C-alpha positions as CSV (number, residue, x, y, z in Angstrom):
1,M,65.2,62.2,-42.4
2,T,66.0,62.0,-46.1
3,Q,69.3,63.2,-47.5
4,S,67.7,66.3,-49.1
5,E,66.3,67.2,-45.7
6,Q,69.8,67.1,-44.2
7,R,71.1,69.6,-46.7
8,P,71.2,73.3,-45.8
9,S,68.0,75.0,-46.8
10,V,69.7,77.9,-48.6
11,W,72.6,78.4,-51.1
12,V,74.1,81.1,-53.2
13,G,72.0,81.4,-56.3
14,H,74.0,83.8,-58.5
15,I,77.4,85.4,-58.5
16,V,78.2,88.2,-61.1
17,L,81.2,89.1,-63.0
18,N,81.3,92.2,-65.3
19,V,83.7,91.8,-68.2
20,G,84.6,93.6,-71.4
21,D,84.4,90.4,-73.6
22,V,81.6,88.1,-72.5
23,A,82.4,85.4,-75.1
24,A,86.1,85.2,-74.0
25,S,85.3,85.0,-70.3
26,K,82.5,82.5,-70.9
27,A,84.7,80.2,-72.9
28,F,87.3,80.4,-70.2
29,F,84.9,79.3,-67.5
30,V,83.5,76.5,-69.6
31,K,87.1,75.3,-70.1
32,L,87.4,75.2,-66.3
33,G,84.3,72.9,-66.2
34,M,81.3,75.1,-65.7
35,R,78.1,74.3,-67.6
36,D,76.8,76.8,-70.1
37,V,73.1,77.0,-69.4
38,E,72.2,80.0,-71.5
39,P,74.0,79.9,-74.8
40,Q,73.6,83.5,-76.0
41,A,76.2,86.0,-77.0
42,S,75.2,89.0,-74.9
43,V,75.4,87.4,-71.5
44,G,76.9,84.3,-69.9
45,I,75.1,82.1,-67.4
46,L,77.2,79.2,-66.3
47,E,76.3,76.6,-63.7
48,L,78.6,75.5,-61.0
49,R,78.4,72.4,-58.8
50,G,75.5,72.8,-56.4
51,G,73.4,74.9,-58.9
52,T,75.0,78.3,-58.3
53,H,75.1,80.4,-61.5
54,L,78.0,82.6,-62.5
55,V,76.4,85.4,-64.5
56,I,78.8,87.1,-66.9
57,L,77.6,90.6,-67.9
58,P,79.2,93.0,-70.4
59,T,80.7,96.3,-69.1
60,D,82.3,99.3,-70.8
61,H,84.6,99.6,-67.7
62,P,87.1,96.7,-67.7
63,A,88.5,95.3,-64.5
64,A,91.5,97.1,-63.0
65,E,94.8,95.6,-63.8
66,D,94.9,93.6,-60.5
67,A,91.2,93.3,-59.7
68,Q,90.2,90.4,-57.4
69,A,86.9,88.7,-58.3
70,S,84.3,88.9,-55.6
71,F,84.2,85.1,-55.3
72,D,86.5,82.2,-55.1
73,L,86.3,78.7,-56.5
74,M,86.7,75.4,-54.6
75,V,87.8,72.0,-56.1
76,E,88.0,68.4,-54.9
77,D,91.7,67.9,-55.7
78,I,93.7,71.0,-55.7
79,E,96.9,69.3,-57.0
80,V,95.2,67.6,-59.9
81,T,93.3,70.8,-60.8
82,H,96.5,72.9,-60.7
83,A,98.2,70.4,-63.0
84,S,95.3,70.3,-65.4
85,Y,95.2,74.1,-65.6
86,L,98.9,74.1,-66.4
87,E,98.2,71.6,-69.2
88,M,95.4,73.8,-70.5
89,G,97.7,76.8,-70.6
90,I,95.7,78.7,-68.0
91,D,98.9,79.7,-66.1
92,P,97.9,79.2,-62.4
93,S,100.1,80.8,-59.8
94,P,102.2,78.6,-57.5
95,M,100.2,76.9,-54.7
96,T,100.2,78.3,-51.2
97,S,98.8,76.8,-48.0
98,N,97.3,78.2,-44.8
99,K,95.4,76.7,-41.9
100,I,92.3,76.1,-44.0
101,H,93.2,75.8,-47.7
102,T,95.8,75.1,-50.2
103,S,95.1,77.5,-53.0
104,F,96.4,79.2,-56.2
105,E,95.2,82.0,-58.4
106,I,94.2,82.2,-62.0
107,R,93.3,85.2,-64.2
108,E,90.2,85.2,-66.4
109,P,90.2,87.0,-69.8
110,G,88.4,90.0,-68.3
111,G,91.4,90.6,-66.0
112,H,90.0,89.4,-62.7
113,R,92.2,87.3,-60.4
114,I,90.3,84.3,-59.0
115,T,91.4,82.2,-56.1
116,V,91.0,78.5,-56.4
117,N,90.8,76.7,-53.1
118,S,91.1,73.1,-51.9
119,T,87.8,71.8,-50.5
120,H,86.8,72.0,-46.9
121,V,83.2,70.9,-47.4
122,S,81.9,68.9,-44.4
123,D,80.9,65.3,-44.7
124,H,77.3,66.3,-44.4
125,P,75.1,66.4,-47.5
126,V,75.3,69.6,-49.5
């Protein structure tokens, strides 16, 4: 069996975030390390590890003051990521830990809170 046959046969294709200022939110996520795959002003399409796309769409209804994004992010090294976000001026919350993850929150320019989690990916090919 090849490595690609060992991977799960499905994955998340697209996650969507509606924001008031597409360019500001897109620049924020590029700064985090996502790849801009559709450089146009009216919409943002950013690629994450594994090929999932974050689609940033304009809205006339900004996020509520304390809106939680409908997705979270996962990183290889939570401590290094937290420190690098501090250096970038992203202002992450303090880290917390539970049985599964160490995590912190960031806020993107559209107002959404996004949880950033430590990885718990299995040692199987993904």
